[in-house]
C-alpha positions as CSV (number, residue, x, y, z in Angstrom):
1,M,-130.9,-38.2,-44.7
2,G,-132.9,-36.3,-47.0
3,P,-134.1,-36.6,-50.5
4,V,-132.2,-39.6,-52.6
5,E,-131.8,-39.3,-56.3
6,M,-131.6,-42.5,-58.2
7,D,-130.3,-42.6,-62.0
8,E,-131.9,-45.0,-64.5
9,F,-129.8,-47.7,-63.4
10,G,-130.6,-47.8,-59.9
11,D,-127.5,-45.9,-58.7
12,R,-127.8,-43.2,-56.0
13,Q,-126.9,-39.7,-57.2
14,V,-124.6,-38.3,-54.6
15,D,-124.5,-34.6,-53.3
16,F,-121.3,-33.3,-52.1
17,A,-119.5,-30.3,-50.8
18,V,-116.2,-28.8,-52.2
19,W,-113.9,-27.1,-49.5
20,D,-111.3,-24.6,-50.2
21,T,-108.9,-22.8,-48.1
22,V,-110.2,-19.4,-47.0
23,N,-107.2,-18.2,-45.0
24,I,-104.0,-19.4,-46.1
25,E,-102.1,-18.2,-43.1
26,T,-104.4,-20.0,-40.6
27,G,-105.1,-22.6,-42.7
28,E,-108.8,-22.4,-42.3
29,F,-110.9,-24.4,-44.6
30,Q,-114.7,-23.7,-45.7
31,V,-117.5,-25.0,-48.2
32,V,-117.1,-23.1,-50.9
33,C,-119.7,-24.8,-53.4
34,V,-122.2,-27.9,-53.2
35,Y,-122.9,-30.2,-56.1
36,N,-126.4,-30.7,-56.8
37,S,-127.1,-34.0,-58.1
38,S,-130.8,-33.1,-59.0
39,L,-129.7,-30.0,-61.1
40,K,-126.6,-31.5,-62.0
41,Q,-124.3,-28.4,-61.3
42,L,-122.3,-26.7,-58.9
43,V,-124.0,-24.4,-56.7
44,M,-121.7,-21.8,-55.2
45,Q,-122.0,-20.4,-51.6
46,E,-122.5,-16.7,-51.1
47,G,-119.6,-14.6,-50.7
48,R,-117.1,-17.4,-51.3
49,S,-114.8,-18.2,-54.3
50,F,-112.0,-20.4,-55.3
51,Q,-108.6,-19.5,-54.4
52,W,-106.6,-20.8,-57.6
53,P,-102.8,-21.0,-57.2
54,G,-101.6,-18.3,-60.0
55,G,-105.1,-16.6,-59.7
56,A,-106.6,-18.6,-62.2
57,P,-108.1,-22.2,-62.7
58,P,-105.5,-24.6,-64.5
59,P,-106.2,-25.0,-68.1
60,D,-108.3,-28.2,-69.3
61,I,-105.7,-29.2,-71.5
62,P,-102.0,-29.1,-70.4
63,K,-99.7,-26.7,-72.0
64,C,-98.0,-29.7,-74.3
65,G,-101.4,-31.9,-74.6
66,F,-101.7,-35.2,-72.7
67,K,-99.1,-36.9,-74.9
68,N,-96.6,-34.2,-75.4
69,D,-97.7,-33.9,-78.9
70,E,-97.9,-30.0,-79.3
71,P,-95.4,-28.9,-81.9
72,A,-94.1,-26.1,-79.6
73,C,-93.3,-28.4,-76.8
74,V,-91.7,-31.0,-79.2
75,A,-87.9,-31.3,-78.3
76,R,-85.8,-29.7,-81.0
77,T,-83.4,-31.9,-82.8
78,V,-80.8,-31.0,-85.2
79,T,-81.5,-31.5,-88.8
80,M,-79.1,-33.1,-91.2
81,L,-78.3,-29.9,-92.8
82,Q,-77.4,-28.2,-89.4
83,M,-75.3,-31.1,-88.7
84,V,-73.4,-30.8,-91.9
85,A,-73.0,-27.1,-91.5
86,I,-71.4,-27.7,-88.1
87,V,-69.0,-30.5,-89.0
88,I,-67.7,-28.2,-91.9
89,S,-67.2,-25.3,-89.6
90,F,-65.5,-27.5,-87.1
91,V,-63.1,-28.8,-90.1
92,L,-62.6,-25.2,-91.3
93,V,-61.4,-24.1,-87.9
94,I,-59.3,-27.0,-87.6
95,I,-57.6,-26.4,-91.0
96,V,-57.1,-22.7,-90.2
97,T,-55.4,-23.4,-87.0
98,V,-53.1,-25.9,-88.5
99,T,-52.2,-23.7,-91.4
100,V,-51.5,-20.6,-88.9
101,F,-49.0,-23.0,-86.8
102,I,-47.3,-23.9,-90.2
103,Y,-47.3,-20.6,-91.5
104,R,-45.7,-19.3,-88.1
105,K,-43.2,-22.2,-88.2
106,L,-42.0,-21.5,-91.6
107,K,-41.7,-17.8,-90.9
108,L,-39.4,-18.5,-88.1
109,E,-37.3,-21.0,-89.7
110,S,-36.9,-18.3,-92.6
111,E,-36.1,-15.4,-90.3
112,L,-33.6,-18.0,-88.6
113,A,-31.9,-19.0,-92.2
114,A,-31.9,-15.0,-93.1
115,Q,-29.7,-14.2,-90.0
116,L,-26.2,-13.4,-90.4
117,W,-24.9,-14.4,-87.1
118,R,-25.2,-18.1,-87.8
119,V,-21.8,-20.0,-88.7
120,S,-21.5,-23.0,-90.6
121,W,-18.8,-25.6,-88.8
122,D,-17.2,-26.0,-92.1
123,D,-16.1,-22.2,-92.1
124,V,-14.4,-22.6,-88.6
125,Q,-11.0,-24.1,-88.1
126,M,-9.9,-25.3,-84.9
127,S,-6.9,-23.4,-83.4
128,N,-3.5,-25.5,-83.2
129,L,-2.8,-23.7,-79.9
130,D,-5.4,-26.0,-78.1
131,K,-3.0,-28.6,-77.7
132,V,-0.3,-26.3,-76.0
133,L,-2.5,-24.1,-74.0
134,K,-4.4,-27.1,-72.5
135,R,-1.4,-27.8,-70.3
136,T,-1.5,-24.3,-68.8
137,C,-4.9,-24.2,-67.9
138,S,-5.7,-24.8,-64.1
139,R,-6.9,-28.0,-63.0
140,L,-10.0,-26.1,-61.7
141,T,-11.1,-24.7,-65.0
142,M,-10.2,-28.7,-66.6
143,S,-12.2,-30.2,-63.8
144,L,-15.7,-28.0,-64.6
145,K,-18.0,-30.0,-66.4
146,G,-17.8,-29.3,-70.2
147,S,-15.2,-26.8,-70.0
148,N,-12.9,-26.4,-72.8
149,C,-9.6,-24.5,-72.4
150,G,-8.1,-22.1,-75.3
151,S,-7.0,-18.7,-75.6
152,L,-7.2,-15.3,-77.2
153,M,-4.3,-12.7,-77.8
154,T,-5.1,-9.7,-75.7
155,M,-4.1,-6.0,-76.9
156,E,-0.6,-6.0,-74.9
157,G,0.4,-9.4,-76.5
158,N,-0.5,-11.5,-73.5
159,F,-2.5,-14.7,-73.7
160,Q,-5.8,-14.7,-71.8
161,I,-7.1,-18.4,-71.1
162,Y,-10.6,-18.7,-70.8
163,T,-12.4,-20.3,-73.8
164,K,-12.2,-22.8,-76.9
165,T,-10.9,-20.6,-79.9
166,G,-10.7,-21.4,-83.5
167,Y,-10.1,-19.4,-86.8
168,Y,-13.4,-17.8,-88.7
169,K,-12.5,-16.6,-92.3
170,G,-8.8,-16.0,-91.1
171,N,-9.6,-14.3,-87.9
172,L,-9.0,-15.8,-84.4
173,A,-12.5,-16.2,-82.6
174,A,-13.8,-17.6,-79.4
175,I,-16.4,-20.5,-79.7
176,K,-19.3,-20.9,-77.7
177,Y,-21.5,-24.0,-77.7
178,I,-25.3,-23.7,-77.4
179,N,-27.4,-26.5,-76.4
180,K,-30.5,-25.5,-78.0
181,K,-32.3,-26.9,-81.0
182,R,-33.3,-23.5,-82.0
183,S,-32.9,-19.9,-81.2
184,N,-35.3,-17.1,-81.2
């Protein structure tokens, strides 16, 4: 109906209307503009406008371009210099960590070596009374796992039977075994 426009190839020029939501809550649509093929332009209807998401029409060209070729959008990659710096930093952290552990171990060993309470087994002579006194130990004491029965002379001259004894630098001493590889 109405006038029909034809182009130079005999194709009909079409007029069309553009609709837009005028009320988002009710979902009401109305004609906002009409394309006039004879004028080759959009003609806006009086008092109406497009309601764009974000308040403005979208750009003609996407932010990162059609092929993602904008320099600002290209994913950053790590350069060779940055990679070398990261590897060197990692190696330095490992070296410092290992050095700290080695230093702490050597410091602990030197502190243990400097302590006077440590006694060498070569300086201890086992007591000859062990064989005699083992007969006087109670069976209960002897039956305990790891129990070694020995004696020490008390101030009154009595024997007190409770532990293995030996002589260290000529003095009678009690011997206590410690099942630890190192002591702090």
